C-alpha positions as CSV (number, residue, x, y, z in Angstrom):
1,M,122.0,-108.3,-151.1
2,T,122.4,-110.2,-154.3
3,D,118.9,-111.6,-154.7
4,P,116.5,-110.3,-152.1
5,R,113.4,-111.8,-153.7
6,G,115.0,-115.3,-154.0
7,Q,116.3,-115.1,-150.4
8,L,112.9,-114.0,-149.1
9,F,111.2,-116.8,-151.0
10,K,113.6,-119.3,-149.5
11,L,112.8,-118.0,-145.9
12,L,109.1,-118.0,-146.5
13,K,109.1,-121.5,-148.0
14,E,111.1,-122.8,-145.0
15,K,109.4,-120.9,-142.2
16,S,106.0,-119.7,-143.3
17,F,104.5,-122.2,-145.8
18,R,102.7,-125.4,-144.7
19,Y,101.0,-128.1,-146.7
20,S,98.7,-130.6,-145.2
21,P,96.3,-132.3,-147.6
22,D,95.0,-134.7,-145.1
23,K,94.3,-132.2,-142.3
24,P,93.4,-128.8,-143.9
25,F,93.9,-125.5,-142.1
26,T,91.1,-123.2,-141.2
27,L,91.9,-119.7,-142.6
28,A,90.9,-116.4,-141.1
29,S,88.3,-116.2,-143.9
30,G,86.7,-119.4,-142.5
31,R,87.7,-121.4,-145.6
32,L,89.5,-124.7,-145.3
33,S,92.8,-125.2,-147.3
34,P,95.6,-127.7,-147.4
35,Y,97.9,-124.7,-147.7
36,Y,98.8,-122.3,-144.9
37,V,101.0,-119.3,-145.1
38,D,102.0,-117.4,-141.9
39,C,104.5,-114.8,-142.9
40,R,105.1,-113.6,-139.4
41,P,108.0,-116.0,-138.6
42,V,109.8,-114.3,-141.5
43,T,108.5,-110.7,-141.5
44,F,109.2,-110.4,-137.7
45,S,112.7,-111.6,-138.1
46,A,115.8,-109.4,-138.7
47,P,116.7,-111.0,-142.1
48,G,113.1,-111.1,-143.2
49,L,112.6,-107.4,-142.4
50,A,115.8,-106.5,-144.3
51,L,114.7,-108.4,-147.4
52,V,111.1,-107.1,-147.3
53,G,112.3,-103.6,-146.9
54,E,114.6,-103.9,-150.0
55,I,111.9,-105.6,-152.1
56,L,109.1,-103.1,-151.3
57,F,111.4,-100.1,-151.7
58,D,112.4,-101.4,-155.2
59,M,108.7,-101.9,-156.0
60,L,108.0,-98.3,-155.2
61,Q,110.8,-96.7,-157.1
62,N,108.5,-95.2,-159.8
63,L,105.7,-94.1,-157.6
64,E,105.6,-90.9,-155.6
65,V,104.4,-92.0,-152.2
66,D,104.4,-90.5,-148.8
67,A,103.7,-93.5,-146.6
68,V,103.0,-97.2,-146.5
69,G,100.8,-99.2,-144.1
70,G,97.9,-101.5,-143.6
71,L,95.8,-103.5,-141.2
72,T,97.6,-104.4,-138.0
73,L,99.2,-107.0,-137.4
74,G,100.3,-108.6,-140.7
75,A,101.0,-105.3,-142.5
76,D,103.0,-103.7,-139.6
77,P,106.4,-105.3,-140.2
78,L,106.1,-104.7,-143.9
79,A,105.4,-101.0,-143.5
80,H,108.1,-100.6,-140.9
81,A,110.7,-102.5,-142.9
82,L,110.1,-100.3,-145.9
83,A,110.1,-97.1,-143.8
84,L,113.6,-97.9,-142.4
85,T,115.0,-99.0,-145.7
86,S,113.7,-95.9,-147.5
87,H,115.3,-93.7,-144.8
88,L,118.6,-95.5,-145.1
89,K,118.5,-95.0,-148.9
90,G,117.8,-91.3,-148.6
91,R,114.2,-91.4,-149.9
92,P,112.1,-91.5,-146.7
93,I,108.6,-93.1,-147.0
94,Q,106.7,-93.0,-143.7
95,S,104.8,-95.9,-142.1
96,F,101.3,-96.1,-140.5
97,T,99.1,-98.8,-139.1
98,V,95.3,-99.3,-139.3
99,R,93.6,-100.6,-136.2
100,K,90.9,-103.2,-136.7
101,E,88.6,-100.8,-134.9
102,P,89.0,-97.2,-133.8
103,K,90.8,-96.8,-130.5
104,G,88.2,-96.7,-127.6
105,H,90.1,-94.0,-125.7
106,G,92.4,-91.1,-126.2
107,A,92.0,-89.6,-129.7
108,G,89.9,-92.6,-130.8
109,R,91.9,-92.9,-134.0
110,Q,91.8,-96.0,-136.3
111,V,94.8,-94.8,-138.4
112,E,98.1,-94.3,-136.4
113,G,101.5,-93.2,-137.5
114,A,103.4,-90.7,-139.5
115,V,100.6,-89.7,-141.9
116,Q,98.3,-86.8,-142.4
117,P,95.2,-86.3,-144.6
118,G,96.1,-85.8,-148.2
119,D,99.2,-88.1,-148.1
120,K,99.6,-90.5,-151.0
121,V,99.9,-94.0,-149.6
122,V,100.4,-97.7,-150.5
123,I,98.5,-100.3,-148.5
124,V,100.5,-103.5,-147.8
125,E,99.2,-106.9,-146.9
126,D,101.2,-110.0,-145.8
127,V,98.8,-112.7,-147.1
128,A,95.6,-112.1,-149.2
129,T,92.9,-114.7,-149.5
130,T,89.6,-112.8,-149.8
131,G,91.2,-109.4,-149.7
132,N,89.1,-108.3,-146.7
133,S,92.0,-107.1,-144.6
134,A,93.4,-104.8,-147.3
135,L,89.9,-103.6,-148.1
136,K,89.3,-102.7,-144.5
137,A,92.6,-100.8,-144.5
138,I,91.6,-98.9,-147.7
139,V,88.3,-97.9,-146.2
140,A,89.9,-96.6,-143.0
141,A,92.8,-94.9,-144.8
142,R,90.3,-93.1,-147.1
143,A,88.1,-92.1,-144.1
144,F,91.2,-90.6,-142.6
145,G,91.8,-88.6,-145.8
146,L,94.6,-90.6,-147.3
147,N,95.0,-91.0,-151.1
148,V,95.5,-94.8,-151.6
149,L,97.5,-95.3,-154.8
150,K,98.3,-99.0,-154.8
151,V,98.2,-102.2,-152.8
152,I,101.1,-104.6,-152.5
153,I,100.5,-108.2,-151.3
154,L,103.4,-110.3,-150.1
155,V,101.7,-113.6,-150.8
156,D,98.5,-113.8,-152.9
157,R,96.7,-117.1,-152.2
158,L,95.0,-116.9,-155.6
159,E,91.5,-117.2,-154.1
160,G,90.0,-113.9,-155.4
161,G,91.6,-111.5,-152.9
162,K,93.7,-109.6,-155.4
163,E,90.7,-109.3,-157.8
164,A,88.5,-108.0,-155.0
165,I,91.1,-105.4,-154.1
166,A,91.6,-104.5,-157.8
167,A,87.9,-103.6,-158.0
168,V,88.6,-100.8,-155.5
169,I,92.3,-99.9,-156.2
170,P,93.3,-100.9,-159.8
171,Q,97.0,-101.0,-158.9
172,V,97.5,-104.2,-157.1
173,E,100.7,-106.2,-157.2
174,A,101.8,-109.4,-155.4
175,V,105.4,-110.3,-154.6
176,F,104.6,-114.0,-154.6
177,T,101.5,-116.2,-155.2
178,L,100.5,-119.5,-153.6
179,A,101.5,-121.2,-156.9
180,D,105.1,-120.3,-156.2
181,F,105.0,-122.3,-153.0
182,A,102.4,-125.1,-153.7
183,P,103.6,-128.5,-154.6
184,A,102.8,-129.6,-158.1
185,K,99.5,-131.5,-158.3
186,A,99.8,-135.1,-159.6
């Protein structure tokens, strides 16, 4: 892949970003915004998964990490893409998911996947507005006994989410921000 970041940006711009100044979108946070970013059309696609895996793997080259995961549903394809890419590159990093609530039957776990207490992990998030999803994942991961080293956001909406996360986990990095996608204001 010659420019994974550029290719991923192009896919996200085409398939995930929407701008509607006259009819704003209601976000998961309850806020209204003329901008909407739904990464799933890209992160659930074969080309998107390949690009995400490459980009995240490169971002973790200088960090000793056992696993990557986050709050289901948005973080799942990011974690799985990275796990597969890392295996193919000979430096396996496992993946895990954090349920929104502990499972109501069976083992009753909230954290599922190839992790065990004491593992060093990175939390991933597809889109951050308030940071609440990543913060919930951090709390659950820590309660499970995981050592959260860093958070990576695919798209930071620049509405305080990254800063809220940084108050808990100082290492926070975004691949893209809403400013990368948003039309220039007149």
